C-alpha positions in Angstrom: -23.8 -8.7 32.2 -24.9 -9.9 28.7 -25.0 -7.2 26.1 -27.2 -7.2 23.0 -25.0 -7.7 19.9 -25.2 -4.8 17.4 -26.4 -5.9 14.0 -25.1 -5.2 10.5 -25.9 -1.7 9.4 -25.2 0.1 12.7 -22.7 2.9 12.2 -20.6 1.8 15.2 -19.5 -1.2 13.2 -17.9 1.1 10.6 -16.1 3.4 12.9 -12.4 3.1 13.7 -12.4 2.5 17.5 -10.6 4.7 20.0 -7.7 3.6 22.2 -8.5 3.0 25.8 -6.8 5.2 28.4 -5.5 3.2 31.3 -8.0 3.4 34.3 -10.6 5.2 32.2 -12.9 2.2 32.2 -13.0 -1.1 34.1 -11.4 -3.3 31.4 -11.6 -6.4 33.6 -15.3 -6.1 34.1 -16.1 -5.2 30.5 -14.0 -8.1 29.1 -15.7 -10.5 31.5 -19.1 -9.2 30.3 -17.9 -9.6 26.7 -16.9 -13.2 27.3 -20.3 -13.9 28.8 -22.0 -12.2 25.9 -19.9 -14.1 23.4 -20.6 -17.5 25.1 -24.4 -16.7 25.2 -24.2 -16.3 21.4 -21.9 -19.3 20.8 -19.1 -17.2 19.4 -15.3 -17.5 19.5 -14.5 -13.8 19.4 -16.2 -10.5 20.2 -15.1 -6.9 19.7 -16.3 -3.9 21.7 -18.0 -2.3 18.6 -20.2 -5.3 18.4 -21.7 -4.3 21.8 -22.0 -0.7 20.8 -18.7 0.6 22.3 -16.2 2.2 19.9 -13.1 1.3 21.8 -10.1 -0.9 20.9 -11.0 -4.0 22.9 -11.7 -7.5 21.8 -11.9 -11.0 23.4 -11.1 -14.4 21.9 -11.7 -17.9 23.2 -11.1 -20.9 21.0 -11.0 -24.6 21.7 -8.9 -26.3 19.1 -8.8 -30.1 18.6 -6.3 -31.0 15.8 -5.5 -34.5 14.7 -2.6 -36.0 16.6 -2.4 -33.1 19.1 -3.8 -32.4 22.5 -6.8 -30.2 22.6 -5.7 -26.5 22.9 -7.7 -23.9 24.8 -6.9 -20.3 23.9 -8.5 -17.4 25.8 -7.2 -13.8 25.6 -8.3 -10.2 26.1 -6.8 -7.7 23.6 -6.6 -4.0 24.6 -5.3 -1.4 22.2 -4.0 -4.1 19.9 -1.8 -3.3 16.9 -1.0 -5.9 14.2 2.6 -5.3 13.5 3.0 -7.8 10.7 1.0 -10.4 8.7 2.9 -13.1 6.8 2.6 -16.4 5.0 0.2 -17.7 2.4 -3.4 -16.4 2.2 -5.7 -19.3 3.0 -9.5 -19.6 2.7 -11.9 -20.3 5.5 -15.6 -19.9 5.8 -16.2 -17.1 8.3 -19.3 -15.9 10.1 -20.0 -13.0 12.5 -22.3 -12.5 15.4 -23.3 -9.1 14.0 -24.1 -10.7 10.7 -26.1 -13.9 11.7 -26.8 -16.8 9.4 -24.3 -15.7 6.7 -21.1 -17.5 6.2 -18.6 -16.9 3.4 -15.1 -17.9 2.4 -12.5 -15.2 3.3 -8.8 -15.2 2.4 -6.4 -14.2 5.2 -2.6 -14.5 5.7 -1.7 -17.5 7.8 0.5 -15.7 10.4 0.6 -12.5 12.3 2.6 -10.6 14.9 0.5 -8.5 17.3 1.2 -6.1 20.2 -1.4 -5.6 22.9 -2.3 -5.2 26.5 -4.3 -7.7 28.5 -7.0 -6.8 31.0 -4.3 -6.2 33.7 -2.5 -3.7 31.4 0.4 -6.1 30.9 1.9 -5.6 27.4 2.6 -8.5 25.0 4.1 -8.9 21.6 3.2 -12.4 20.2 3.0 -14.3 17.0 0.1 -16.5 16.0 -0.8 -18.7 13.1 -3.6 -20.8 11.7 -7.1 -20.6 13.2 -6.0 -18.5 16.2 -4.5 -15.9 13.8 -7.7 -15.9 11.8 -10.0 -15.2 14.7 -7.6 -12.4 15.9 -7.6 -10.9 12.4 -11.4 -11.0 12.2 -11.9 -9.3 15.6 -9.1 -6.9 14.9 -10.9 -5.8 11.8 -13.9 -4.9 13.9 -11.9 -2.3 15.9 -10.8 -0.8 12.5 -14.4 -0.7 11.2 -14.0 -3.6 8.8 -16.4 -6.5 8.4 -15.7 -9.9 6.8 -18.2 -9.1 4.1 -15.8 -6.3 2.9 -13.5 -9.1 1.6 -16.1 -10.6 -0.7 -16.3 -10.0 -4.4 -18.7 -7.4 -5.8 -20.9 -10.3 -7.1 -21.1 -12.0 -3.7 -21.9 -8.6 -2.0 -24.7 -8.0 -4.5 -26.1 -11.5 -3.9 -26.1 -10.9 -0.1 -27.5 -7.3 -0.3 -31.1 -8.4 0.5 -30.1 -10.7 3.4 -27.9 -7.9 4.9 -30.7 -5.4 4.6 -33.0 -7.8 6.4 -30.5 -8.2 9.2 -30.4 -4.5 9.7 -34.2 -4.4 10.0 -34.3 -7.3 12.5 -35.8 -9.8 9.9 -33.5 -12.6 11.0 -33.9 -15.6 13.3 -31.3 -15.6 16.1 -31.2 -17.2 19.5 -29.3 -14.4 21.2 -30.1 -10.7 22.0 -29.4 -8.3 19.2 -29.8 -4.6 18.6 -31.0 -3.8 15.1 -30.3 -0.3 13.6 -33.4 -0.2 11.3 -35.9 -2.2 13.3 -39.3 -0.4 13.4 
């Protein structure tokens, strides 16, 4: 099932999401639906608040092709994730978000992280990631804490984007995937 993606301005994007109790929902089905929704919108990550569900679940799927290395496919479901540690130099990268279409801005994030989480089968992991994988995880993790990438921007950048963000909330944006706009009349 493909869900509409919740647009900037919806209160669900600003809530701290709740932990999921084991067997309270069908995590396998929901994560499968989230991957389908993410693929439809050409994303690399999607958090449950972005489909209107305030629960601690996000999915990530990234295809990396780095120079002098074999292509690397990374696909994971993160349930009740907790970032234990972030480390390394902060590095810039231009981020975007399916809930904030057509806006991309440079965000600084630490290069490494250690995270504890459950997968869709309730198997627990504690893993370390770096580089682009770490960045995508950090971005999606922020969503379950009610944080958006625009929160990392300077006051000036935020003021410059204020009109565009207001238009997104009202549905005045051109996207090729289904969205739910909080202020659309």
